C-alpha positions as CSV (number, residue, x, y, z in Angstrom):
1,M,0.0,0.0,0.0
2,I,1.0,3.6,-0.6
3,S,0.8,6.3,2.1
4,I,0.7,9.9,0.8
5,I,1.9,12.6,3.2
6,L,1.0,16.2,2.7
7,V,2.1,19.1,4.9
8,T,-0.2,22.1,4.8
9,Y,0.1,25.6,6.0
10,N,-2.7,28.0,5.0
11,S,-3.1,25.9,1.8
12,T,-6.8,26.5,1.1
13,G,-6.0,27.9,-2.4
14,V,-4.4,24.7,-3.6
15,L,-5.4,21.8,-1.3
16,A,-8.8,20.7,-2.7
17,P,-7.6,20.1,-6.3
18,C,-4.6,18.1,-5.0
19,L,-6.7,15.9,-2.8
20,R,-9.3,15.4,-5.6
21,S,-6.6,14.2,-7.9
22,L,-5.8,11.5,-5.5
23,A,-9.3,10.2,-5.1
24,G,-9.6,6.6,-6.2
25,S,-5.9,6.0,-5.9
26,G,-6.5,3.5,-3.0
27,A,-3.7,5.2,-1.1
28,E,-3.7,6.2,2.6
29,I,-3.8,10.0,2.6
30,I,-2.5,11.8,5.7
31,V,-2.5,15.6,5.9
32,V,-0.3,17.2,8.6
33,D,-1.5,20.7,9.2
34,N,1.1,23.1,10.7
35,A,-1.3,25.4,12.6
36,S,-3.1,27.0,9.6
37,S,-5.3,29.9,10.3
38,D,-7.5,29.2,7.2
39,D,-9.8,26.3,6.3
40,S,-7.0,23.8,5.4
41,V,-8.1,21.3,8.0
42,K,-11.8,21.5,7.1
43,I,-11.0,21.0,3.4
44,A,-8.7,18.0,4.1
45,E,-11.4,16.4,6.3
46,A,-14.1,17.1,3.7
47,C,-11.9,15.3,1.1
48,G,-11.6,12.2,3.3
49,A,-8.0,12.6,4.3
50,R,-6.8,11.7,7.8
51,V,-5.8,15.0,9.4
52,I,-3.2,15.7,12.0
53,A,-3.8,19.2,13.2
54,N,-0.7,20.7,15.0
55,S,-1.3,23.5,17.5
56,V,2.0,25.1,16.5
57,N,3.9,25.2,13.3
58,R,6.5,22.5,13.7
59,G,8.3,23.2,10.4
60,F,8.2,21.1,7.3
61,A,10.7,18.4,8.2
62,A,9.2,17.7,11.6
63,A,5.7,17.6,10.1
64,V,6.7,15.1,7.4
65,N,8.4,12.9,9.9
66,Q,5.2,13.1,12.0
67,G,3.0,12.0,9.1
68,V,5.3,9.2,8.0
69,A,5.4,7.8,11.6
70,L,1.6,7.6,11.7
71,S,1.3,6.0,8.2
72,S,1.2,2.3,7.4
73,G,2.2,2.0,3.7
74,Q,5.4,0.2,2.6
75,R,5.9,3.0,0.1
76,V,5.6,6.6,1.3
77,L,4.9,9.5,-1.1
78,L,5.8,13.0,0.1
79,L,3.6,15.4,-1.9
80,N,3.2,19.1,-1.8
81,P,-0.4,20.4,-1.6
82,D,0.3,22.7,-4.6
83,T,0.6,19.7,-6.9
84,V,-2.1,17.9,-8.9
85,L,-1.6,14.3,-9.9
86,L,-2.1,14.0,-13.7
87,E,-1.1,10.4,-14.2
88,G,1.2,7.6,-13.2
89,L,1.0,6.9,-9.5
90,D,1.1,3.2,-10.2
91,A,4.1,3.6,-12.5
92,L,5.9,5.5,-9.8
93,S,5.3,2.6,-7.3
94,A,6.2,0.0,-9.9
95,C,9.5,1.9,-10.5
96,L,10.5,1.2,-6.9
97,A,9.3,-2.4,-7.0
98,G,11.3,-3.1,-10.1
99,D,14.7,-2.3,-8.6
100,A,15.9,-3.8,-5.3
101,Q,18.4,-1.0,-4.9
102,A,15.9,1.7,-5.6
103,G,15.4,3.7,-2.4
104,A,13.2,6.5,-3.9
105,A,11.5,7.6,-7.1
106,A,10.0,10.9,-8.3
107,G,7.6,11.9,-10.9
108,V,8.1,14.9,-13.3
109,L,6.7,18.2,-12.2
110,V,5.1,20.2,-15.0
111,D,4.2,23.9,-15.0
112,A,0.6,24.5,-14.0
113,A,0.2,27.2,-16.7
114,S,2.2,25.8,-19.7
115,G,2.2,22.1,-19.0
116,Q,5.9,21.9,-19.7
117,P,8.3,20.1,-17.4
118,Q,9.8,22.3,-14.8
119,Q,13.3,22.1,-16.0
120,G,15.8,23.3,-13.4
121,F,13.4,22.5,-10.5
122,S,11.9,19.1,-11.0
123,V,15.3,17.5,-10.6
124,R,18.8,18.8,-9.8
125,R,22.2,17.5,-9.0
126,L,23.5,17.7,-5.4
127,P,25.0,21.1,-4.6
128,D,28.7,21.5,-3.9
129,F,30.6,24.6,-2.7
130,A,30.9,26.0,-6.2
131,T,27.2,25.5,-6.9
132,L,26.1,27.2,-3.7
133,G,28.8,29.9,-4.1
134,C,27.4,30.9,-7.5
135,E,23.9,31.0,-6.0
136,V,24.7,33.3,-3.0
137,L,26.8,35.6,-5.2
138,G,23.9,36.1,-7.5
139,L,25.8,34.8,-10.5
140,N,23.1,32.4,-11.4
141,R,20.6,35.3,-11.7
142,I,22.9,37.4,-13.8
143,W,24.1,34.5,-16.0
144,P,21.7,31.5,-15.5
145,G,23.3,29.6,-18.4
146,N,26.7,29.4,-16.7
147,P,28.2,25.9,-16.8
148,V,28.0,25.5,-13.0
149,N,24.3,26.4,-12.9
150,R,23.5,24.3,-16.0
151,R,25.0,21.2,-14.4
152,Y,23.4,21.9,-11.0
153,R,19.9,22.4,-12.4
154,C,20.2,19.5,-14.8
155,L,19.5,21.7,-17.8
156,D,21.2,19.0,-19.9
157,L,18.8,16.3,-19.0
158,D,15.8,15.1,-21.0
159,L,13.0,14.8,-18.3
160,N,11.0,12.6,-20.6
161,Q,13.5,9.8,-20.1
162,R,13.4,7.4,-17.2
163,Q,16.8,7.8,-15.5
164,Q,18.7,7.7,-12.3
165,V,19.0,11.1,-10.6
166,A,20.6,12.6,-7.5
167,Q,18.1,15.1,-6.2
168,P,14.5,15.2,-7.3
169,A,12.3,17.9,-5.8
170,G,10.7,17.1,-2.5
171,A,7.4,18.2,-3.9
172,C,6.9,14.6,-5.2
173,L,9.2,11.9,-3.7
174,M,8.2,8.3,-3.1
175,V,10.4,6.4,-0.6
176,K,10.5,2.8,0.5
177,R,9.6,2.6,4.1
178,E,12.7,0.5,4.9
179,V,14.9,3.2,3.4
180,W,13.1,6.0,5.3
181,N,13.5,4.1,8.6
182,E,17.2,3.3,7.8
183,L,18.0,7.0,7.2
184,G,15.8,8.3,10.1
185,G,13.7,10.5,7.9
186,F,14.3,14.2,7.5
187,D,16.8,16.0,9.7
188,E,14.5,18.3,11.7
189,R,17.4,20.7,12.3
190,F,16.6,22.1,8.9
191,H,13.9,24.4,10.3
192,P,11.4,25.7,9.3
193,L,12.0,24.7,5.6
194,W,14.7,24.4,2.9
195,F,17.5,21.9,2.3
196,E,15.8,19.0,4.3
197,D,15.0,17.2,1.1
198,V,18.5,17.9,-0.4
199,D,20.1,16.5,2.7
200,F,17.9,13.4,2.6
201,C,18.7,12.7,-1.0
202,L,22.4,13.1,-0.2
203,R,22.2,10.6,2.6
204,L,20.2,8.2,0.5
205,G,22.9,8.1,-2.2
206,Q,25.7,7.8,0.4
207,A,23.9,4.7,1.7
208,N,24.1,3.2,-1.8
209,W,20.4,3.5,-2.6
210,R,19.3,4.7,-6.1
211,I,16.8,7.4,-7.0
212,W,14.8,7.2,-10.2
213,L,13.0,9.8,-12.2
214,E,9.8,8.2,-13.6
215,P,8.4,10.3,-16.5
216,R,5.2,8.2,-16.7
217,C,4.2,9.9,-13.4
218,R,3.4,13.5,-14.0
219,L,2.1,16.2,-11.7
220,S,1.1,19.8,-12.3
221,H,2.9,22.1,-9.8
222,S,2.2,25.7,-9.1
223,G,4.8,26.3,-6.3
224,G,5.5,28.7,-3.5
225,H,2.1,28.9,-1.9
226,S,3.3,28.6,1.7
227,I,6.5,30.6,1.2
228,E,4.3,33.6,0.2
229,K,2.9,33.6,3.8
230,I,6.4,34.3,5.2
231,G,7.8,37.8,5.2
232,F,10.7,38.7,2.9
233,K,13.2,39.1,5.7
234,E,12.2,35.8,7.3
235,R,12.5,33.9,4.0
236,Q,16.1,35.2,3.6
237,L,17.1,34.3,7.1
238,Y,15.6,30.8,7.0
239,W,17.2,30.0,3.7
240,Y,20.6,31.2,4.6
241,A,20.6,29.7,8.1
242,N,19.8,26.3,6.6
243,L,22.4,26.8,3.9
244,F,25.0,27.3,6.6
245,Y,23.9,24.2,8.4
246,Y,23.9,22.2,5.1
247,V,27.4,23.3,4.3
248,R,28.8,22.6,7.7
249,K,27.1,19.2,7.9
250,N,27.7,17.9,4.4
251,I,30.5,19.9,2.7
252,G,32.7,20.3,5.8
253,S,33.5,22.7,8.6
254,A,36.5,24.0,6.7
255,A,34.2,25.2,3.9
256,A,31.8,27.0,6.3
257,P,33.9,30.2,6.8
258,G,34.4,30.6,3.0
259,M,30.7,30.3,2.4
260,R,30.0,32.9,5.0
261,V,32.4,35.3,3.2
262,L,30.6,34.7,-0.1
263,V,27.2,35.2,1.5
264,C,28.4,38.6,2.9
265,I,29.7,39.6,-0.5
266,G,26.5,38.6,-2.2
267,A,24.3,40.3,0.4
268,C,26.2,43.5,0.0
269,A,25.6,43.3,-3.8
270,R,21.9,42.7,-3.2
271,I,21.7,45.8,-0.9
272,A,23.3,47.9,-3.6
273,V,20.9,46.6,-6.2
274,A,17.9,47.2,-3.9
275,L,19.0,50.8,-3.3
276,L,19.5,51.4,-7.0
277,C,16.0,50.0,-7.8
278,G,14.3,51.8,-5.0
279,R,13.5,48.6,-3.1
280,F,14.6,50.1,0.2
281,G,12.5,47.7,2.3
282,Q,14.7,44.8,1.2
283,T,18.0,46.3,2.5
284,G,17.2,45.4,6.2
285,A,16.7,41.8,5.2
286,F,20.1,41.5,3.6
287,R,21.8,43.4,6.5
288,A,20.3,40.8,8.8
289,V,21.8,38.0,6.6
290,I,25.2,39.7,6.9
291,R,24.8,39.7,10.7
292,L,23.9,36.0,10.6
293,A,26.9,35.2,8.6
294,L,29.3,37.2,10.7
295,T,28.1,35.7,14.0
296,G,28.9,32.2,12.7
297,A,25.4,31.1,13.6
298,N,23.4,28.5,11.6
299,R,20.2,28.9,13.5
300,V,17.7,31.7,13.7
301,A,14.8,32.2,16.1
302,R,12.0,29.8,15.5
303,P,9.3,31.4,13.3
304,T,5.9,32.5,14.5
305,F,4.3,32.5,11.0
306,E,1.9,35.2,12.2
């Protein structure tokens, strides 16, 4: 049996179409709600899902772990509520069943407006120091076709081909329960969101499990609905704090100081651009990022999401 885990946070705008697309799948559907102030819980219940309503926002990783722990399927599908299953859930499950060394499999995310595969997001390679350095310096925005970014975002891959990949998006990721248990699920120190799925895929590969991209499974994906509920400054702090933790944990403590220097340079450049473009409200966010980098911290205050 398949268990599908969705984490919601003020997801009324996208949740119902997602759950309706799963109707008739025969899967166990569990919605873990992170203290939404809208009708997410009511919608999930009306659609027949099992709902776990948290009284506080526990963060994405903790909520996923919570849902998986309460599920019973031998295959667990992590699914974002801003996706709509178009086809191929059985194909995704069969992909895992057909390879004893397959630990996880992912479908192809397609743009909700154009219907085209979300190249650069649906699957990526694992980031290294150079990849993350180009990101924080803003080089990937100025020159998105640079060789480092092309490789990282898998712009060279044909997403219509079934293939082994390193890091599919956590918006649709099916994992064998035995593998999930072996790895201990998501690292909840990535809080409240970002990099938890990247870290999981890295650990999965290190344990010699394979990850497959199965193009017969396709999902429409809108993206970013929960992120929009978080203020600009908070988004920056959470992303950079988890970046620092990822670098220290997976690239090495020796790389951490260098990354902090690059973050400071990139944040200074972003402040200059914000001033030139009249986006004065953004300067405080990037000053806070610089302070975070200079203090050597990789944690920020737990969010209130108010």
